[in-house]
N, C-alpha and C positions, 0 to 999 in steps of 0.2 A: 463758710465760717465754722470754726470748731465750737463744740459745746463748752460752756463755761458755767461754773458753779459760784453763786454768790453766798458767802459765809458772813452772817451777821453776828458780831461779837458782843455778847452780853457781859463780858468780863471774866470768863473762865480762864484758868491758867493753861488749859490744853487746847485753846482755839488754834494756835499755830500748828499744833500736832495734827489737828483735823485737816487743816489746809495742806499740810505736807503729805498726808495719806491720800488725799484726793489727787494731788499732783503726781504722787508716785504711781497712781493707777492710770496716768496718762491724760488726765482731765485738768484743764486750766481752772484755777480758782483764785479768788481774791477775798481778803478779809476787810470788812468795813464795820464801823460802829453800828449798833442796833438802831440808833436814832436817825438814820438817813431818811430822806424824804420819800414819800410815795412816788413822786416823779422820778427820783433816782432809781428806785426799784423797778419801775415800769420801763425805764429807758436802758437799763443795764443789759437786758437780753439774756438773762439766765435760763439755762436748761433745767435748773433746780436750785433750791435754796436750802442752806443748812443754818439752823438757829442754834448757837452754842449755849453752853451752860452759864451759870452766874452764881454769885453768893447770895443773890436776892431771893425773896420768896414771893410767889404770886398772891399770897395772902396779905401782903403789905399793901396799904392804900396807894402808895406811890411806886408800885412795882413797874419796872421797865416793860414795854410792850413792843412787839414787832410792828413795823409799818403795815397797815391794813392791806396795802397793795401786794404784799407777799402772798396773801391768800386769794387774790384775785387774778393772779398770773396764769393759772391753769397748768402749773408745772409742779413736779413733786417737791414736797417740803419735808425735811428731816429735822425734827427737834431732838436735841440731846440734853438730857437733864432738865435744867430750867427752860431751855428752848421748847421741850415737849410740853412742859407745864403751861407756859404762856400760850402756846398754840392751842392746847385743849381749852383753856379758859377763854381765849379770844374767839374761839369757834363755837362757844356755847356750852362747853362742858364744865365740869366742876372738879376742882383740885382739892 
């Protein structure tokens, strides 16, 4: 089976561009909304996960979060803009 990248979309305008660049490098990728279930993430079989950007702020009380399973897979996770901020906060850091 070929490697595939799971891209979780937090609402950035450039999410499809991220997917295109991954595909242009010869790696299969699909975009799904950030609020997919932990079970979906576990069963997807990703070789890596990309968390896209968002207009949201992690400082807001109702800020979107990545499924916890993303950080339990043992695969590389790339956070871009908001994706990096939510990853930092969810893993115990401070933004």
